[in-house]
N, CA, C and O atoms as CSV, one atom per row, in Angstrom:
chain,resi,resn,atom,element,x,y,z
A,1,UNK,N,N,2.592,-0.051,13.457
A,1,UNK,CA,C,2.053,0.127,15.056
A,1,UNK,C,C,2.960,0.218,16.333
A,1,UNK,O,O,2.796,0.773,17.420
A,2,UNK,N,N,3.711,-0.335,15.940
A,2,UNK,CA,C,5.111,-0.009,16.774
A,2,UNK,C,C,5.865,1.229,17.240
A,2,UNK,O,O,6.742,1.267,18.103
A,3,UNK,N,N,5.357,2.271,16.498
A,3,UNK,CA,C,5.663,3.573,16.020
A,3,UNK,C,C,4.285,4.386,17.435
A,3,UNK,O,O,4.220,5.547,17.839
A,4,UNK,N,N,3.664,3.517,17.701
A,4,UNK,CA,C,2.222,4.080,18.369
A,4,UNK,C,C,2.699,4.050,19.685
A,4,UNK,O,O,3.582,3.271,20.046
A,5,UNK,N,N,1.899,5.242,20.758
A,5,UNK,CA,C,2.275,5.342,22.187
A,5,UNK,C,C,1.197,4.571,22.774
A,5,UNK,O,O,0.178,4.256,22.160
A,6,UNK,N,N,1.441,4.286,23.941
A,6,UNK,CA,C,0.826,3.574,24.558
A,6,UNK,C,C,-1.287,3.982,24.776
A,6,UNK,O,O,-2.211,3.184,24.937
A,7,UNK,N,N,-1.301,5.411,24.681
A,7,UNK,CA,C,-2.492,5.890,24.516
A,7,UNK,C,C,-3.079,5.530,23.204
A,7,UNK,O,O,-4.283,5.345,23.027
A,8,UNK,N,N,-1.816,5.407,21.955
A,8,UNK,CA,C,-2.371,5.486,20.887
A,8,UNK,C,C,-3.389,4.257,20.483
A,8,UNK,O,O,-4.548,4.222,20.070
A,9,UNK,N,N,-2.270,3.141,20.843
A,9,UNK,CA,C,-2.744,1.671,20.948
A,9,UNK,C,C,-3.949,1.397,21.438
A,9,UNK,O,O,-4.688,0.629,20.823
A,10,UNK,N,N,-4.423,2.111,22.891
A,10,UNK,CA,C,-5.358,1.890,23.800
A,10,UNK,C,C,-6.575,2.480,22.988
A,10,UNK,O,O,-7.576,1.764,22.937
A,11,UNK,N,N,-6.608,3.679,22.359
A,11,UNK,CA,C,-7.672,4.197,21.630
A,11,UNK,C,C,-7.856,3.305,20.569
A,11,UNK,O,O,-8.972,2.798,20.462
A,12,UNK,N,N,-7.139,3.063,19.907
A,12,UNK,CA,C,-7.136,1.816,18.474
A,12,UNK,C,C,-8.210,1.137,19.230
A,12,UNK,O,O,-9.409,1.395,19.122
A,13,UNK,N,N,-7.581,0.073,20.157
A,13,UNK,CA,C,-8.750,-0.894,20.940
A,13,UNK,C,C,-10.101,-0.526,20.981
A,13,UNK,O,O,-11.167,-0.927,20.515
A,14,UNK,N,N,-9.714,0.323,21.658
A,14,UNK,CA,C,-11.099,1.178,22.211
A,14,UNK,C,C,-12.251,1.442,21.436
A,14,UNK,O,O,-13.424,1.254,21.756
A,15,UNK,N,N,-11.521,2.168,19.755
A,15,UNK,CA,C,-12.638,2.365,18.771
A,15,UNK,C,C,-12.946,1.267,18.599
A,15,UNK,O,O,-14.128,1.026,18.844
A,16,UNK,N,N,-12.150,0.203,18.154
A,16,UNK,CA,C,-12.687,-1.718,17.544
A,16,UNK,C,C,-13.690,-1.982,18.798
A,16,UNK,O,O,-14.668,-2.657,18.475
A,17,UNK,N,N,-13.650,-1.616,20.057
A,17,UNK,CA,C,-14.694,-2.358,20.804
A,17,UNK,C,C,-16.032,-1.512,20.170
A,17,UNK,O,O,-16.993,-1.986,19.563
A,18,UNK,N,N,-15.792,-0.281,20.479
A,18,UNK,CA,C,-16.748,0.818,20.469
A,18,UNK,C,C,-17.564,0.462,18.658
A,18,UNK,O,O,-18.748,0.669,18.395
A,19,UNK,N,N,-16.529,-0.082,17.695
A,19,UNK,CA,C,-17.617,-0.307,16.800
A,19,UNK,C,C,-18.054,-1.549,16.785
A,19,UNK,O,O,-19.025,-1.706,16.045
A,20,UNK,N,N,-17.621,-2.647,17.433
A,20,UNK,CA,C,-18.426,-3.236,17.525
A,20,UNK,C,C,-19.878,-3.282,18.289
A,20,UNK,O,O,-20.869,-3.928,17.948
A,21,UNK,N,N,-19.738,-2.491,19.319
A,21,UNK,CA,C,-20.912,-2.260,20.141
A,21,UNK,C,C,-21.926,-1.407,18.985
A,21,UNK,O,O,-23.074,-1.828,18.845
A,22,UNK,N,N,-21.558,-0.435,18.325
A,22,UNK,CA,C,-22.291,-0.156,17.426
A,22,UNK,C,C,-22.999,-1.052,16.516
A,22,UNK,O,O,-24.204,-1.014,16.268
A,23,UNK,N,N,-22.045,-1.946,15.995
A,23,UNK,CA,C,-22.857,-2.525,14.894
A,23,UNK,C,C,-23.940,-4.031,15.675
A,23,UNK,O,O,-24.682,-4.838,15.115
A,24,UNK,N,N,-23.594,-3.874,17.013
A,24,UNK,CA,C,-24.509,-4.792,17.555
A,24,UNK,C,C,-25.811,-3.961,18.131
A,24,UNK,O,O,-26.896,-4.539,18.079
A,25,UNK,N,N,-25.752,-2.674,18.659
A,25,UNK,CA,C,-26.671,-1.409,18.412
A,25,UNK,C,C,-28.053,-2.027,16.828
A,25,UNK,O,O,-29.216,-2.412,16.711
A,26,UNK,N,N,-27.003,-1.774,16.094
A,26,UNK,CA,C,-27.916,-1.640,14.994
A,26,UNK,C,C,-28.567,-2.854,13.996
A,26,UNK,O,O,-29.313,-2.929,13.020
A,27,UNK,N,N,-27.643,-3.926,15.057
A,27,UNK,CA,C,-28.550,-5.812,14.301
A,27,UNK,C,C,-29.340,-6.216,15.293
A,27,UNK,O,O,-30.110,-7.173,15.206
A,28,UNK,N,N,-29.126,-5.231,16.667
A,28,UNK,CA,C,-30.202,-5.941,17.860
A,28,UNK,C,C,-29.578,-7.216,18.393
A,28,UNK,O,O,-28.791,-8.001,17.864
A,29,UNK,N,N,-30.079,-7.205,19.443
A,29,UNK,CA,C,-29.626,-8.581,20.460
A,29,UNK,C,C,-30.460,-9.973,19.935
A,29,UNK,O,O,-30.053,-11.049,20.374
A,30,UNK,N,N,-31.295,-9.969,19.262
A,30,UNK,CA,C,-31.855,-11.217,18.438
A,30,UNK,C,C,-31.370,-11.274,17.225
A,30,UNK,O,O,-31.975,-12.227,16.734
A,31,UNK,N,N,-30.501,-10.763,16.251
A,31,UNK,CA,C,-30.466,-10.793,14.766
A,31,UNK,C,C,-29.062,-10.606,14.965
A,31,UNK,O,O,-28.598,-9.672,14.311
A,32,UNK,N,N,-28.134,-11.332,15.796
A,32,UNK,CA,C,-26.770,-10.653,15.747
A,32,UNK,C,C,-25.916,-11.923,14.710
A,32,UNK,O,O,-26.155,-13.125,14.591
A,33,UNK,N,N,-25.171,-11.308,14.259
A,33,UNK,CA,C,-24.623,-12.116,12.763
A,33,UNK,C,C,-23.213,-13.257,13.221
A,33,UNK,O,O,-22.307,-12.755,13.887
A,34,UNK,N,N,-23.124,-14.565,12.879
A,34,UNK,CA,C,-22.277,-15.189,13.196
A,34,UNK,C,C,-20.659,-14.419,12.891
A,34,UNK,O,O,-19.701,-15.115,13.229
A,35,UNK,N,N,-20.438,-13.461,12.464
A,35,UNK,CA,C,-19.280,-12.596,12.175
A,35,UNK,C,C,-19.166,-11.711,13.076
A,35,UNK,O,O,-18.036,-11.262,13.270
A,36,UNK,N,N,-20.309,-11.200,13.894
A,36,UNK,CA,C,-19.882,-10.071,14.790
A,36,UNK,C,C,-20.003,-10.677,16.164
A,36,UNK,O,O,-19.751,-10.034,17.183
A,37,UNK,N,N,-20.421,-12.011,16.164
A,37,UNK,CA,C,-20.051,-13.138,17.597
A,37,UNK,C,C,-18.636,-13.378,17.465
A,37,UNK,O,O,-18.015,-12.861,18.394
A,38,UNK,N,N,-18.092,-13.834,16.837
A,38,UNK,CA,C,-16.712,-14.255,16.337
A,38,UNK,C,C,-15.983,-12.620,16.345
A,38,UNK,O,O,-15.338,-12.537,17.391
A,39,UNK,N,N,-15.897,-11.598,15.713
A,39,UNK,CA,C,-15.173,-10.424,15.867
A,39,UNK,C,C,-15.246,-10.133,18.139
A,39,UNK,O,O,-14.337,-9.683,18.837
A,40,UNK,N,N,-16.706,-10.629,18.619
A,40,UNK,CA,C,-16.530,-10.381,20.102
A,40,UNK,C,C,-15.720,-10.945,20.262
A,40,UNK,O,O,-14.653,-10.425,20.589
A,41,UNK,N,N,-15.921,-12.796,20.036
A,41,UNK,CA,C,-14.846,-13.390,20.966
A,41,UNK,C,C,-13.448,-12.732,20.982
A,41,UNK,O,O,-12.759,-12.423,21.954
A,42,UNK,N,N,-13.081,-12.524,18.997
A,42,UNK,CA,C,-11.593,-12.650,19.317
A,42,UNK,C,C,-11.372,-11.245,20.195
A,42,UNK,O,O,-10.403,-11.382,20.942
A,43,UNK,N,N,-12.142,-9.640,20.337
A,43,UNK,CA,C,-11.882,-8.744,21.101
A,43,UNK,C,C,-11.722,-9.244,22.380
A,43,UNK,O,O,-10.750,-8.701,22.904
A,44,UNK,N,N,-12.322,-10.142,23.193
A,44,UNK,CA,C,-12.383,-10.496,24.190
A,44,UNK,C,C,-11.006,-11.023,24.758
A,44,UNK,O,O,-10.402,-10.701,25.781
A,45,UNK,N,N,-10.720,-11.884,23.821
A,45,UNK,CA,C,-9.383,-12.338,23.931
A,45,UNK,C,C,-8.116,-11.196,23.520
A,45,UNK,O,O,-7.002,-11.297,24.032
A,46,UNK,N,N,-8.388,-10.340,22.737
A,46,UNK,CA,C,-7.335,-9.408,22.821
A,46,UNK,C,C,-7.390,-8.361,24.168
A,46,UNK,O,O,-6.310,-8.123,24.707
A,47,UNK,N,N,-8.280,-7.905,24.570
A,47,UNK,CA,C,-8.916,-7.264,25.429
A,47,UNK,C,C,-8.236,-7.634,27.151
A,47,UNK,O,O,-7.854,-6.975,28.118
A,48,UNK,N,N,-8.394,-9.194,26.752
A,48,UNK,CA,C,-7.637,-9.596,28.064
A,48,UNK,C,C,-6.248,-9.894,28.042
A,48,UNK,O,O,-5.557,-9.961,29.058
A,49,UNK,N,N,-5.723,-10.123,26.544
A,49,UNK,CA,C,-4.065,-9.869,26.577
A,49,UNK,C,C,-3.503,-8.639,26.504
A,49,UNK,O,O,-2.286,-8.575,26.323
A,50,UNK,N,N,-4.402,-7.251,26.650
A,50,UNK,CA,C,-4.050,-6.093,26.842
A,50,UNK,C,C,-4.185,-6.002,28.707
A,50,UNK,O,O,-3.739,-5.123,29.444
A,51,UNK,N,N,-4.719,-6.862,28.959
A,51,UNK,CA,C,-4.490,-6.592,30.362
A,51,UNK,C,C,-6.176,-5.817,31.128
A,51,UNK,O,O,-6.334,-5.382,32.269
A,52,UNK,N,N,-7.041,-5.882,30.159
A,52,UNK,CA,C,-8.013,-5.374,30.676
A,52,UNK,C,C,-9.300,-6.516,31.137
A,52,UNK,O,O,-10.373,-6.830,30.622
A,53,UNK,N,N,-8.810,-6.790,31.964
A,53,UNK,CA,C,-9.799,-7.984,32.654
A,53,UNK,C,C,-11.027,-7.849,32.805
A,53,UNK,O,O,-11.711,-8.797,32.419
A,54,UNK,N,N,-11.759,-6.615,33.424
A,54,UNK,CA,C,-13.313,-6.149,33.109
A,54,UNK,C,C,-13.624,-6.059,31.733
A,54,UNK,O,O,-14.536,-6.596,31.104
A,55,UNK,N,N,-12.579,-5.173,31.302
A,55,UNK,CA,C,-13.350,-4.906,30.099
A,55,UNK,C,C,-13.716,-6.744,29.006
A,55,UNK,O,O,-14.676,-7.022,28.288
A,56,UNK,N,N,-12.416,-7.627,29.385
A,56,UNK,CA,C,-12.846,-8.919,28.511
A,56,UNK,C,C,-14.016,-9.528,29.319
A,56,UNK,O,O,-14.837,-10.335,28.882
A,57,UNK,N,N,-13.969,-9.091,30.377
A,57,UNK,CA,C,-15.060,-10.383,31.194
A,57,UNK,C,C,-16.204,-9.722,30.637
A,57,UNK,O,O,-17.161,-10.495,30.617
A,58,UNK,N,N,-16.495,-8.488,30.137
A,58,UNK,CA,C,-17.877,-8.218,29.963
A,58,UNK,C,C,-18.228,-8.393,28.875
A,58,UNK,O,O,-19.452,-8.498,28.796
A,59,UNK,N,N,-17.571,-8.502,27.717
A,59,UNK,CA,C,-17.229,-8.667,26.365
A,59,UNK,C,C,-17.747,-10.043,26.155
A,59,UNK,O,O,-18.711,-10.296,25.432
A,60,UNK,N,N,-16.942,-11.072,26.936
A,60,UNK,CA,C,-17.322,-12.161,27.380
A,60,UNK,C,C,-18.658,-12.631,27.363
A,60,UNK,O,O,-19.370,-13.292,26.607
A,61,UNK,N,N,-18.780,-11.893,28.786
A,61,UNK,CA,C,-20.436,-12.279,29.241
A,61,UNK,C,C,-21.679,-12.183,28.039
A,61,UNK,O,O,-22.590,-12.933,27.688
A,62,UNK,N,N,-21.229,-10.951,27.657
A,62,UNK,CA,C,-22.524,-10.278,26.179
A,62,UNK,C,C,-22.194,-11.429,25.199
A,62,UNK,O,O,-23.153,-12.031,24.717
A,63,UNK,N,N,-20.853,-11.824,24.829
A,63,UNK,CA,C,-21.202,-12.855,23.741
A,63,UNK,C,C,-21.904,-14.073,23.997
A,63,UNK,O,O,-22.734,-14.674,23.314
A,64,UNK,N,N,-21.513,-14.265,24.875
A,64,UNK,CA,C,-21.977,-15.961,25.281
A,64,UNK,C,C,-23.585,-15.906,25.984
A,64,UNK,O,O,-24.170,-16.937,26.316
A,65,UNK,N,N,-24.145,-14.599,26.134
A,65,UNK,CA,C,-25.229,-14.140,26.662
A,65,UNK,C,C,-26.010,-14.418,24.747
A,65,UNK,O,O,-26.784,-15.243,24.260
A,66,UNK,N,N,-25.349,-13.370,24.285
A,66,UNK,CA,C,-26.097,-13.209,22.459
A,66,UNK,C,C,-26.353,-14.370,21.965
A,66,UNK,O,O,-27.428,-14.494,21.380
A,67,UNK,N,N,-25.258,-15.769,22.081
A,67,UNK,CA,C,-25.124,-16.467,21.314
A,67,UNK,C,C,-26.021,-17.615,21.952
A,67,UNK,O,O,-26.318,-18.545,21.203
A,68,UNK,N,N,-26.510,-17.642,23.347
A,68,UNK,CA,C,-27.201,-18.309,23.865
A,68,UNK,C,C,-28.497,-18.024,23.392
A,68,UNK,O,O,-29.194,-18.928,22.929
A,69,UNK,N,N,-29.052,-16.382,23.491
A,69,UNK,CA,C,-30.385,-15.802,23.345
A,69,UNK,C,C,-30.664,-16.481,21.738
A,69,UNK,O,O,-31.698,-17.143,21.655
A,70,UNK,N,N,-29.818,-16.362,20.467
A,70,UNK,CA,C,-30.229,-16.895,19.265
A,70,UNK,C,C,-30.621,-17.895,19.008
A,70,UNK,O,O,-30.977,-18.092,17.846
A,71,UNK,N,N,-30.717,-18.914,19.960
A,71,UNK,CA,C,-31.572,-20.208,19.785
A,71,UNK,C,C,-32.570,-20.462,20.765
A,71,UNK,O,O,-33.094,-21.570,20.881
A,72,UNK,N,N,-32.879,-19.403,21.532
A,72,UNK,CA,C,-34.104,-19.501,21.998
A,72,UNK,C,C,-35.398,-18.783,21.748
A,72,UNK,O,O,-35.563,-17.584,21.972
A,73,UNK,N,N,-36.539,-19.813,21.144
A,73,UNK,CA,C,-37.772,-19.299,20.945
A,73,UNK,C,C,-38.338,-18.240,21.854
A,73,UNK,O,O,-38.740,-17.096,21.639
A,74,UNK,N,N,-38.268,-18.782,22.649
A,74,UNK,CA,C,-39.335,-17.725,23.748
A,74,UNK,C,C,-38.418,-16.723,24.703
A,74,UNK,O,O,-37.827,-17.012,25.744
A,75,UNK,N,N,-38.497,-15.421,23.992
A,75,UNK,CA,C,-37.679,-14.469,24.843
A,75,UNK,C,C,-37.593,-14.377,26.352
A,75,UNK,O,O,-38.754,-14.407,26.758
A,76,UNK,N,N,-36.713,-14.274,27.418
A,76,UNK,CA,C,-37.210,-14.385,28.711
A,76,UNK,C,C,-36.230,-13.085,28.600
A,76,UNK,O,O,-35.605,-12.618,27.648
A,77,UNK,N,N,-36.359,-12.674,30.041
A,77,UNK,CA,C,-35.623,-11.331,30.864
A,77,UNK,C,C,-34.082,-11.685,31.043
A,77,UNK,O,O,-33.618,-12.416,31.917
A,78,UNK,N,N,-33.509,-11.142,30.223
A,78,UNK,CA,C,-31.845,-11.464,30.993
A,78,UNK,C,C,-30.573,-10.113,30.807
A,78,UNK,O,O,-30.938,-9.025,30.358
A,79,UNK,N,N,-29.593,-10.272,31.071
A,79,UNK,CA,C,-29.090,-9.286,31.630
A,79,UNK,C,C,-28.180,-8.514,30.316
A,79,UNK,O,O,-27.532,-7.552,30.729
A,80,UNK,N,N,-28.064,-8.730,29.117
A,80,UNK,CA,C,-27.799,-8.483,27.747
A,80,UNK,C,C,-27.488,-6.577,27.695
A,80,UNK,O,O,-26.414,-5.996,27.543
A,81,UNK,N,N,-29.104,-5.902,27.916
A,81,UNK,CA,C,-29.045,-4.682,27.809
A,81,UNK,C,C,-27.888,-3.959,29.213
A,81,UNK,O,O,-27.435,-2.827,29.043
A,82,UNK,N,N,-27.639,-4.511,30.114
A,82,UNK,CA,C,-26.866,-3.869,31.422
A,82,UNK,C,C,-25.322,-4.414,31.027
A,82,UNK,O,O,-24.394,-3.664,31.329
A,83,UNK,N,N,-25.052,-5.525,30.450
A,83,UNK,CA,C,-23.892,-5.726,29.984
A,83,UNK,C,C,-23.538,-4.773,28.716
A,83,UNK,O,O,-22.408,-4.304,28.584
A,84,UNK,N,N,-24.489,-4.547,27.881
A,84,UNK,CA,C,-24.295,-3.758,27.007
A,84,UNK,C,C,-24.090,-2.441,27.051
A,84,UNK,O,O,-23.538,-1.842,26.128
A,85,UNK,N,N,-24.775,-1.525,28.781
A,85,UNK,CA,C,-24.784,-0.367,29.017
A,85,UNK,C,C,-23.710,-0.255,30.484
A,85,UNK,O,O,-23.560,0.725,31.213
A,86,UNK,N,N,-23.378,-0.953,30.539
A,86,UNK,CA,C,-21.703,-1.118,31.347
A,86,UNK,C,C,-20.988,-1.125,30.428
A,86,UNK,O,O,-20.280,-0.118,30.433
A,87,UNK,N,N,-20.715,-2.091,29.206
A,87,UNK,CA,C,-19.685,-1.674,28.356
A,87,UNK,C,C,-19.697,-0.686,27.548
A,87,UNK,O,O,-18.609,-0.768,26.977
A,88,UNK,N,N,-20.487,0.585,26.962
A,88,UNK,CA,C,-20.613,1.824,26.568
A,88,UNK,C,C,-19.867,2.824,27.790
A,88,UNK,O,O,-18.900,3.587,27.786
A,89,UNK,N,N,-20.612,2.494,28.559
A,89,UNK,CA,C,-20.168,3.368,29.758
A,89,UNK,C,C,-18.082,3.128,30.049
A,89,UNK,O,O,-17.286,4.064,30.120
A,90,UNK,N,N,-17.779,1.830,30.141
A,90,UNK,CA,C,-16.444,1.800,30.627
A,90,UNK,C,C,-15.690,2.460,29.294
A,90,UNK,O,O,-14.843,3.344,29.426
A,91,UNK,N,N,-16.012,2.037,28.251
A,91,UNK,CA,C,-15.713,2.572,27.090
A,91,UNK,C,C,-15.507,3.886,27.011
A,91,UNK,O,O,-14.325,4.229,26.999
A,92,UNK,N,N,-16.406,4.809,26.948
A,92,UNK,CA,C,-16.656,6.183,27.633
A,92,UNK,C,C,-15.033,6.508,28.780
A,92,UNK,O,O,-13.999,7.150,28.599
A,93,UNK,N,N,-15.498,5.790,29.764
A,93,UNK,CA,C,-14.503,6.335,30.832
A,93,UNK,C,C,-13.120,6.297,30.565
A,93,UNK,O,O,-12.356,7.216,30.859
A,94,UNK,N,N,-12.791,5.260,30.018
A,94,UNK,CA,C,-11.486,4.786,29.020
A,94,UNK,C,C,-11.199,5.388,28.179
A,94,UNK,O,O,-10.003,5.681,28.182
A,95,UNK,N,N,-11.827,5.796,27.289
A,95,UNK,CA,C,-11.709,7.324,26.296
A,95,UNK,C,C,-11.114,8.688,27.256
A,95,UNK,O,O,-9.947,9.079,27.228
A,96,UNK,N,N,-11.977,9.154,27.907
A,96,UNK,CA,C,-12.006,10.374,28.787
A,96,UNK,C,C,-10.496,10.148,29.355
A,96,UNK,O,O,-9.650,11.035,29.248
A,97,UNK,N,N,-10.217,8.859,29.984
A,97,UNK,CA,C,-8.766,8.749,30.806
A,97,UNK,C,C,-7.584,9.193,29.995
A,97,UNK,O,O,-6.837,10.163,30.126
A,98,UNK,N,N,-7.628,8.057,28.978
A,98,UNK,CA,C,-6.559,8.049,27.736
A,98,UNK,C,C,-6.563,9.409,27.455
A,98,UNK,O,O,-5.466,9.963,27.519
A,99,UNK,N,N,-7.446,10.022,27.186
A,99,UNK,CA,C,-7.413,11.322,26.538
A,99,UNK,C,C,-6.280,12.473,27.880
A,99,UNK,O,O,-5.305,13.189,27.653
A,100,UNK,N,N,-7.081,12.135,29.320
A,100,UNK,CA,C,-6.505,13.325,29.976
A,100,UNK,C,C,-4.721,12.894,30.120
A,100,UNK,O,O,-3.783,13.691,30.082
A,101,UNK,N,N,-4.651,11.397,30.289
A,101,UNK,CA,C,-3.183,10.669,30.042
A,101,UNK,C,C,-2.348,11.484,29.046
A,101,UNK,O,O,-1.298,11.992,29.439
A,102,UNK,N,N,-2.807,11.657,27.614
A,102,UNK,CA,C,-1.952,12.028,26.462
A,102,UNK,C,C,-2.053,13.766,26.888
A,102,UNK,O,O,-1.246,14.625,26.534
A,103,UNK,N,N,-3.031,13.931,27.565
A,103,UNK,CA,C,-2.749,15.528,27.609
A,103,UNK,C,C,-1.715,15.798,28.495
A,103,UNK,O,O,-0.910,16.661,28.146
A,104,UNK,N,N,-1.541,15.175,29.711
A,104,UNK,CA,C,-0.653,15.023,30.778
A,104,UNK,C,C,0.734,14.774,30.156
A,104,UNK,O,O,1.595,15.653,30.184
A,105,UNK,N,N,0.885,13.892,29.746
A,105,UNK,CA,C,1.683,13.661,28.926
A,105,UNK,C,C,2.461,14.286,27.938
A,105,UNK,O,O,3.637,14.034,27.677
A,106,UNK,N,N,1.503,15.381,27.239
A,106,UNK,CA,C,2.143,16.213,26.304
A,106,UNK,C,C,2.724,17.405,27.156
A,106,UNK,O,O,3.889,17.719,26.910
A,107,UNK,N,N,2.056,18.096,28.118
A,107,UNK,CA,C,2.421,19.054,29.003
A,107,UNK,C,C,3.597,18.449,30.421
A,107,UNK,O,O,3.972,19.130,31.375
A,108,UNK,N,N,3.899,17.224,30.170
A,108,UNK,CA,C,4.723,17.152,31.211
A,108,UNK,C,C,6.096,16.955,30.665
A,108,UNK,O,O,7.081,17.105,31.389
A,109,UNK,N,N,6.212,16.537,29.088
A,109,UNK,CA,C,7.288,16.499,28.603
A,109,UNK,C,C,8.005,17.921,27.715
A,109,UNK,O,O,9.131,17.838,27.225
């Protein structure tokens, strides 16, 4: 992994976030598995270490909200769908920017 460029490392990280979001989409917000929540907590810390504060903040908010939601008998309106949509949009935009950066680096060198 040390031989990878900054863009390649970021693409791998974003791919991991995408996989978590897909897993969450398939399970639904009400039946999130413990392993998914644990992976989301780990990804929250990892993205914070990468310096991606906004992504880490969104992941953390979604993770906390989903953990709380699992223990509610009556479902109330919350912002989980909003956090999920923002995460998807953020990951998409990051991947687009990374692709542009890779192209720029390729043609600039």
